[in-house]
C-alpha positions as CSV (number, residue, x, y, z in Angstrom):
1,M,-29.2,-9.0,7.2
2,S,-32.5,-7.5,8.2
3,T,-33.2,-3.8,7.9
4,E,-33.4,-3.5,11.7
5,A,-29.9,-5.0,12.3
6,R,-28.0,-2.6,10.0
7,P,-28.9,0.7,11.7
8,E,-28.0,-0.8,15.0
9,R,-24.6,-1.8,13.6
10,A,-24.2,1.8,12.4
11,S,-25.0,3.4,15.7
12,V,-22.8,1.3,18.0
13,R,-19.2,2.5,18.4
14,L,-16.5,0.0,17.7
15,S,-14.8,-1.3,20.8
16,P,-11.2,-0.3,21.4
17,R,-10.2,-4.0,21.2
18,T,-11.7,-4.3,17.7
19,I,-10.0,-1.1,16.5
20,A,-6.7,-2.2,18.0
21,L,-6.8,-5.7,16.5
22,Y,-7.6,-4.3,13.1
23,A,-5.0,-1.6,13.2
24,I,-2.2,-4.0,14.2
25,G,-2.6,-5.6,10.8
26,S,-1.1,-2.5,9.3
27,V,2.2,-3.5,10.9
28,G,2.2,-6.2,8.2
29,T,0.8,-4.1,5.4
30,G,3.1,-1.2,6.1
31,G,6.2,-3.4,6.3
32,Y,5.4,-5.2,3.0
33,A,4.5,-2.0,1.2
34,T,7.5,-0.1,2.4
35,L,10.6,-2.3,2.6
36,P,10.5,-4.0,-0.8
37,G,9.6,-0.7,-2.5
38,L,12.4,1.1,-0.7
39,V,15.3,-1.4,-1.0
40,L,14.5,-4.2,-3.5
41,T,15.4,-2.3,-6.7
42,Y,18.5,-1.0,-4.9
43,F,19.3,-4.5,-3.7
44,L,19.2,-5.7,-7.3
45,T,21.2,-2.9,-8.9
46,D,23.8,-2.1,-6.2
47,N,24.2,-5.5,-4.5
48,L,23.6,-8.2,-7.2
49,G,24.8,-6.1,-10.2
50,V,21.5,-6.4,-12.1
51,A,20.9,-3.7,-14.7
52,A,18.5,-0.9,-13.7
53,L,16.0,-1.8,-16.5
54,A,16.0,-5.5,-15.6
55,A,15.6,-4.7,-11.9
56,G,12.5,-2.6,-12.7
57,L,11.2,-5.4,-14.8
58,I,11.5,-7.9,-12.0
59,V,9.5,-5.7,-9.6
60,T,6.9,-5.1,-12.3
61,L,6.5,-8.8,-13.1
62,A,5.9,-9.6,-9.5
63,K,3.3,-6.9,-9.2
64,I,1.6,-8.0,-12.4
65,W,1.2,-11.4,-10.7
66,D,-0.6,-9.6,-7.9
67,V,-3.0,-8.0,-10.4
68,V,-3.8,-11.5,-11.8
69,I,-4.5,-13.2,-8.4
70,D,-6.0,-10.4,-6.3
71,P,-9.5,-10.5,-8.0
72,L,-9.5,-14.2,-7.7
73,I,-8.6,-14.0,-4.0
74,G,-11.3,-11.4,-3.5
75,A,-14.0,-13.5,-5.1
76,A,-12.8,-16.6,-3.2
77,S,-12.8,-14.7,0.0
78,D,-16.5,-13.8,-0.6
79,R,-17.2,-17.5,-1.1
80,Q,-15.3,-18.4,2.1
81,L,-17.4,-15.8,4.0
82,A,-20.6,-17.3,2.5
83,R,-19.5,-20.9,3.5
84,T,-18.0,-20.3,6.9
85,G,-19.2,-16.8,8.1
86,S,-15.6,-15.5,8.2
87,R,-12.7,-14.4,6.0
88,R,-10.1,-15.6,8.6
89,G,-8.8,-18.7,6.8
90,F,-7.2,-16.8,3.9
91,M,-5.7,-14.2,6.3
92,I,-4.0,-16.8,8.5
93,T,-2.6,-18.7,5.5
94,G,-1.0,-15.5,4.2
95,A,0.4,-14.6,7.7
96,V,2.1,-17.9,8.3
97,T,3.7,-18.3,4.8
98,L,4.9,-14.7,4.2
99,P,7.9,-14.6,6.6
100,L,9.7,-17.5,4.8
101,F,9.3,-16.1,1.3
102,F,10.1,-12.6,2.4
103,A,13.4,-13.8,3.9
104,L,14.3,-15.8,0.8
105,T,13.8,-12.7,-1.4
106,F,16.8,-11.0,0.3
107,A,18.9,-14.2,0.7
108,V,20.4,-14.3,-2.7
109,P,24.2,-13.7,-2.7
110,P,26.1,-11.7,-5.4
111,S,28.3,-14.7,-6.0
112,W,25.4,-16.4,-7.9
113,G,25.8,-13.8,-10.7
114,P,23.2,-11.2,-11.9
115,I,21.1,-13.5,-14.1
116,T,20.7,-16.3,-11.6
117,G,20.3,-13.8,-8.8
118,A,17.6,-11.9,-10.6
119,I,15.6,-15.1,-11.4
120,C,15.8,-16.3,-7.7
121,V,14.7,-12.9,-6.4
122,L,11.8,-12.9,-8.9
123,L,10.6,-16.3,-7.8
124,A,10.8,-15.6,-4.1
125,F,9.1,-12.2,-4.5
126,L,6.3,-13.8,-6.5
127,A,5.7,-16.2,-3.6
128,T,5.9,-13.3,-1.1
129,A,3.3,-11.3,-3.1
130,T,0.9,-14.3,-3.2
131,A,1.1,-14.8,0.6
132,F,0.6,-11.1,1.2
133,S,-2.5,-11.0,-1.1
134,L,-4.1,-13.9,0.8
135,F,-4.0,-11.6,3.8
136,Q,-4.5,-8.2,2.4
137,V,-7.6,-8.7,0.2
138,P,-9.9,-9.9,2.9
139,Y,-8.3,-7.5,5.4
140,V,-9.3,-4.5,3.3
141,A,-12.8,-5.9,3.0
142,L,-13.4,-6.0,6.8
143,P,-14.2,-2.3,7.5
144,A,-17.4,-2.5,5.4
145,E,-18.5,-5.4,7.6
146,L,-17.4,-4.1,11.0
147,T,-19.5,-1.0,10.9
148,A,-22.0,0.9,8.7
149,G,-21.3,4.3,10.2
150,Y,-19.8,7.0,8.0
151,D,-17.8,8.6,10.7
152,E,-17.1,5.4,12.5
153,R,-15.3,4.1,9.4
154,T,-13.2,7.2,9.4
155,R,-12.3,6.5,13.1
156,L,-11.5,2.9,12.4
157,L,-9.3,3.6,9.4
158,G,-7.7,6.6,11.1
159,W,-6.3,4.4,13.8
160,R,-5.3,1.9,11.2
161,V,-3.3,4.6,9.4
162,V,-1.7,5.7,12.7
163,V,-0.3,2.2,13.0
164,L,0.4,2.0,9.3
165,T,2.4,5.2,9.5
166,A,4.3,4.0,12.5
167,S,5.0,0.8,10.7
168,I,6.3,2.6,7.6
169,L,8.6,4.5,10.0
170,L,9.7,1.3,11.7
171,F,10.5,-0.5,8.4
172,G,11.6,2.5,6.4
173,A,14.1,3.6,9.0
174,G,14.8,0.3,10.8
175,G,15.1,-1.9,7.8
176,P,18.1,-0.1,6.1
177,A,19.6,0.5,9.6
178,L,19.5,-3.3,10.3
179,R,20.9,-4.0,6.8
180,N,23.9,-1.7,7.5
181,A,24.5,-2.8,11.1
182,G,27.4,-5.1,10.1
183,S,30.3,-4.8,7.7
184,D,29.0,-7.6,5.4
185,P,26.1,-6.3,3.1
186,V,25.1,-9.8,2.0
187,L,24.6,-10.9,5.6
188,G,22.9,-7.6,6.4
189,Y,20.3,-8.1,3.7
190,L,19.6,-11.6,5.0
191,I,19.2,-10.5,8.6
192,M,16.9,-7.7,7.5
193,G,14.8,-10.1,5.4
194,I,14.4,-12.6,8.3
195,A,13.6,-10.0,11.0
196,A,11.2,-7.9,8.8
197,G,9.4,-11.0,7.6
198,L,8.7,-12.3,11.1
199,V,7.4,-8.9,12.3
200,I,5.2,-8.6,9.2
201,G,3.8,-12.1,9.7
202,I,3.1,-11.6,13.4
203,G,1.2,-8.4,12.8
204,M,-0.9,-10.1,10.1
205,L,-1.6,-13.1,12.3
206,I,-2.8,-10.9,15.2
207,A,-5.1,-8.9,12.9
208,A,-6.7,-12.1,11.6
209,R,-8.5,-12.4,15.0
210,V,-10.7,-9.4,14.1
211,A,-12.3,-11.3,11.3
212,G,-14.4,-13.0,14.0
213,A,-15.9,-9.6,15.0
214,A,-17.1,-9.2,11.4
215,R,-18.8,-12.5,11.2
216,R,-22.0,-12.4,9.1
217,P,-23.7,-15.9,9.2
218,E,-26.5,-14.5,7.1
219,A,-24.0,-14.1,4.3
220,S,-24.4,-17.8,3.5
221,T,-27.6,-16.9,1.7
222,A,-26.3,-13.7,0.2
223,V,-23.5,-15.0,-2.0
224,A,-24.0,-17.7,-4.6
225,P,-20.9,-19.8,-5.1
226,A,-19.3,-19.2,-8.4
227,S,-19.3,-22.0,-10.9
228,A,-15.9,-21.4,-12.3
229,W,-12.6,-19.6,-11.7
230,R,-13.4,-17.4,-14.7
231,D,-16.6,-16.3,-13.0
232,Q,-14.8,-15.5,-9.8
233,Y,-12.2,-13.5,-11.7
234,L,-14.7,-11.5,-13.7
235,S,-16.9,-10.7,-10.7
236,G,-14.5,-8.0,-9.5
237,F,-14.4,-6.4,-12.9
238,R,-18.2,-6.5,-13.1
239,A,-18.2,-4.5,-9.8
240,L,-15.8,-2.0,-11.3
241,R,-18.1,-1.6,-14.3
242,R,-21.2,-1.3,-12.2
243,S,-20.0,1.2,-9.6
244,Q,-19.2,4.7,-10.8
245,P,-18.0,5.8,-7.3
246,F,-15.6,2.8,-7.2
247,R,-14.1,3.7,-10.6
248,A,-13.5,7.3,-9.5
249,L,-12.0,6.4,-6.2
250,L,-9.9,3.6,-7.6
251,G,-8.5,5.8,-10.4
252,T,-7.6,8.4,-7.9
253,F,-5.9,5.9,-5.5
254,L,-4.1,4.2,-8.4
255,L,-2.5,7.5,-9.5
256,Q,-1.5,8.3,-5.9
257,A,0.0,4.9,-5.4
258,L,2.0,5.4,-8.5
259,A,3.2,8.8,-7.2
260,T,4.1,7.5,-3.7
261,G,5.6,4.4,-5.2
262,T,7.9,6.5,-7.4
263,M,9.0,8.5,-4.4
264,L,9.5,5.3,-2.3
265,A,11.6,3.6,-5.0
266,G,13.7,6.8,-5.4
267,A,14.3,7.5,-1.7
268,Q,17.4,5.3,-1.4
269,Y,18.9,6.8,-4.6
270,V,18.3,10.3,-3.3
271,A,20.0,9.4,0.0
272,T,23.0,7.8,-1.7
273,W,23.6,10.2,-4.6
274,V,22.0,13.5,-3.7
275,L,22.5,13.6,0.1
276,A,25.8,11.7,-0.3
277,S,25.0,9.1,2.4
278,E,23.4,5.7,2.0
279,D,22.3,5.9,5.6
280,A,20.4,9.2,4.9
281,V,17.4,7.2,3.7
282,T,16.6,6.7,7.4
283,F,16.4,10.4,7.9
284,V,14.3,10.8,4.8
285,F,11.8,8.3,6.2
286,V,11.7,10.0,9.6
287,A,11.1,13.3,7.9
288,L,8.2,11.8,5.9
289,V,6.5,9.5,8.4
290,G,7.1,11.4,11.7
291,P,4.8,14.3,10.7
292,A,2.3,11.8,9.1
293,L,2.1,10.0,12.4
294,L,1.0,13.2,14.2
295,A,-1.2,14.5,11.4
296,T,-3.5,11.5,11.0
297,P,-5.9,12.5,13.8
298,A,-6.1,16.0,12.3
299,W,-7.2,14.6,8.9
300,T,-9.9,12.6,10.8
301,V,-11.2,15.8,12.3
302,I,-11.1,17.7,9.0
303,A,-13.0,14.9,7.3
304,R,-15.8,15.0,9.9
305,R,-16.2,18.8,9.3
306,V,-15.9,19.1,5.6
307,G,-16.4,15.6,4.3
308,K,-13.9,12.9,3.3
309,E,-13.7,13.9,-0.4
310,R,-12.9,17.6,0.3
311,A,-10.3,16.7,2.9
312,F,-8.8,14.3,0.4
313,A,-8.5,17.0,-2.2
314,M,-6.7,19.2,0.4
315,A,-4.2,16.5,1.1
316,I,-3.5,16.1,-2.6
317,I,-2.8,19.8,-3.1
318,L,-0.5,20.0,-0.1
319,F,1.5,17.0,-1.3
320,C,1.9,18.4,-4.8
321,A,3.2,21.7,-3.4
322,A,5.7,19.9,-1.2
323,A,7.0,17.6,-3.9
324,L,7.5,20.4,-6.4
325,T,9.9,22.2,-4.1
326,I,12.2,19.2,-4.0
327,A,13.1,19.8,-7.6
328,A,15.4,22.6,-6.5
329,A,17.8,19.8,-5.3
330,V,19.0,19.5,-8.9
331,W,20.9,22.8,-8.3
332,T,21.2,23.1,-4.5
333,P,21.1,19.7,-2.8
334,G,21.2,19.8,1.0
335,A,19.5,19.0,4.3
336,W,16.7,21.4,3.5
337,I,15.1,18.5,1.5
338,Y,14.0,17.0,4.8
339,A,11.7,20.0,5.4
340,S,9.9,19.5,2.1
341,V,9.6,15.8,2.8
342,A,8.1,16.6,6.2
343,V,5.3,18.7,4.6
344,A,4.7,15.9,2.2
345,G,4.4,13.6,5.2
346,V,1.6,15.7,6.6
347,A,-0.3,15.3,3.4
348,Y,0.6,11.6,3.1
349,A,-1.3,10.9,6.3
350,G,-4.5,12.1,4.6
351,L,-3.7,10.3,1.4
352,Q,-3.6,7.1,3.3
353,S,-6.5,7.3,5.7
354,L,-9.1,9.1,3.7
355,P,-9.4,6.8,0.6
356,M,-9.3,3.8,2.9
357,A,-12.3,5.3,4.8
358,M,-14.1,6.0,1.6
359,L,-13.8,2.5,0.2
360,P,-16.2,0.9,2.8
361,D,-18.7,3.7,1.9
362,V,-18.5,2.7,-1.8
363,I,-19.0,-1.0,-0.9
364,S,-22.0,-0.3,1.4
365,Y,-23.6,2.0,-1.3
366,D,-23.2,-0.8,-3.8
367,E,-24.9,-3.2,-1.4
368,R,-27.8,-0.8,-1.3
369,V,-28.1,-0.8,-5.1
370,S,-27.0,-4.3,-6.0
371,G,-27.3,-6.5,-2.9
372,P,-24.8,-7.6,-0.2
373,G,-21.9,-10.1,-0.2
374,R,-19.4,-8.6,-2.7
375,A,-16.9,-6.8,-0.4
376,G,-14.1,-9.2,-1.4
377,T,-14.7,-8.6,-5.1
378,F,-14.2,-4.9,-4.5
379,T,-11.1,-5.2,-2.4
380,G,-9.6,-7.7,-4.8
381,I,-9.7,-5.1,-7.5
382,W,-8.7,-2.3,-5.1
383,T,-5.6,-4.2,-3.9
384,A,-4.7,-5.0,-7.5
385,G,-4.9,-1.3,-8.5
386,E,-2.8,-0.3,-5.5
387,T,-0.2,-2.9,-6.5
388,V,-0.1,-1.7,-10.1
389,G,0.5,1.9,-8.8
390,F,3.4,0.9,-6.6
391,A,4.9,-1.4,-9.2
392,L,4.8,1.1,-11.9
393,G,6.4,3.6,-9.5
394,A,9.4,1.4,-9.2
395,T,9.3,0.9,-13.0
396,A,9.3,4.7,-13.6
397,V,12.3,5.1,-11.4
398,S,14.1,2.2,-13.2
399,L,13.3,3.7,-16.6
400,T,14.5,7.1,-15.5
401,L,17.8,5.7,-14.2
402,A,18.3,3.7,-17.4
403,A,17.5,6.7,-19.6
404,T,19.9,9.0,-17.7
405,G,22.8,6.6,-17.7
406,Y,22.8,5.2,-14.1
407,V,25.7,2.9,-13.5
408,S,24.8,-0.4,-11.6
409,T,27.4,-2.1,-9.4
410,V,27.9,-5.0,-7.0
411,A,28.3,-4.8,-3.2
412,G,31.5,-3.2,-2.1
413,A,32.4,-1.6,-5.5
414,A,32.7,2.2,-5.9
415,V,31.4,4.0,-8.9
416,E,30.7,7.6,-10.0
417,Q,27.3,8.6,-11.4
418,P,26.9,11.0,-14.3
419,D,25.3,14.3,-13.7
420,A,22.3,13.3,-15.9
421,A,21.6,10.3,-13.6
422,I,21.7,12.6,-10.5
423,T,19.2,14.9,-12.2
424,G,17.0,11.9,-13.1
425,I,17.0,10.8,-9.5
426,V,15.8,14.2,-8.2
427,L,13.1,14.5,-10.8
428,S,11.7,11.0,-10.0
429,F,11.5,12.1,-6.4
430,S,9.8,15.5,-7.1
431,I,8.3,16.5,-10.5
432,V,7.0,13.0,-11.5
433,P,5.1,12.3,-8.3
434,A,3.8,15.9,-8.2
435,A,2.4,15.6,-11.7
436,L,0.7,12.2,-10.9
437,M,-0.8,13.6,-7.8
438,A,-2.2,16.6,-9.7
439,A,-3.8,14.2,-12.2
440,S,-5.5,12.4,-9.4
441,L,-7.5,15.6,-8.6
442,L,-9.3,15.1,-12.0
443,T,-10.5,11.6,-11.2
444,L,-11.4,12.6,-7.6
445,R,-13.8,15.2,-9.1
446,R,-15.9,12.3,-10.4
447,Y,-16.4,10.8,-7.0
448,R,-20.0,11.7,-6.1
449,L,-20.8,9.9,-2.8
450,R,-21.4,12.2,0.2
451,R,-22.3,11.6,3.8
452,H,-26.0,11.7,3.1
453,D,-25.7,8.8,0.6
454,I,-24.0,6.6,3.2
455,D,-26.4,7.6,6.0
456,V,-29.4,6.7,3.8
457,A,-27.7,3.3,3.0
458,A,-27.3,2.6,6.7
459,R,-30.9,3.6,7.6
460,T,-32.5,1.6,4.7
461,G,-30.5,-1.6,5.6
462,A,-28.2,-1.7,2.6
């Protein structure tokens, strides 16, 4: 793109239609990120009778598959942009195939036995993860191509996080409620899988339309087609090695994904065994996501005044403080936990919107230094890192449960958990995520991009 075109793209505000179409995609991303993380491990341990350690391994293997394919999809998305001027093809493919595979993940009955059931869930979830990555990797690349404005990206991603937060509330509260609507838990999981898969797919399909607004026909001369799959795969890791701001931001986000993934995977166990009600997970999610829904615009305002990176650090500190207080539930469990979760929800809004708004800045800065046409390679690595964090969060919970003697069961059977297992559940929902969040402050200190760097990149046509 010419140096004259880029500043114009930076100065023009995005239309409400473009922002709305892009934000609707987070109905899909929020649903996929929330519901499996919330109920899949619990589905395996307390419905199919799979041992806690094996259940964690299943979720981890599926996420490792994401790590393998996401860089490939990112590089291939860049090639599609170079060839066609749009990333829409991959997004549509993911949107239309995910609902089927998502439903199949929760369609396995306990009568098949824990081994067969575990294998079937793993295969279905692998297919679901592939479909989601086909959408998510190019979707995350779009903001860098929709606008070059520092604050405009915060505005775009702020509205996306509003929808993302609402989606998390919808799926986090509505999914378990739908599962528990009938007396048959097997049928309940199946209905939940079908309904959630359709909603996720529709949201993704609508968002694919915004790829047309990010068309860049000139990209056909900016990206040289890779000669081999190996080159496509390695291109993302070359970007990681080349860009210090990207390494710092990705390291921070990975630790935070691990922290939030740990809390997400532990929420159902906290509801069942600490708050003494399986249905309490709905209230946990309302307490977390309700305040986040209201707080997202406030984080946008704070970022405009003090910079994204400082606002990001403030959100991290607030989340750590809130998570630490939940540790008191080991001795005095009760409804007060919802208040601590609500404070964490205020911080969670910033933890979602701010790094997403910083990623396009990293991409545009790299374009200034190394040339355009690599957004997909960045987002492929980014999505893989996010996936690793959430996967290891579920693994951390599974390891904690296994180490503290958690007793798995099948649907309809009643068991008693040892005190050590209850303590492990609380710690995985409080101390562990707080420690991971605190560690992310160290990596965030190494992020050196500021508003001036991005404004210079826009003015010079990067």
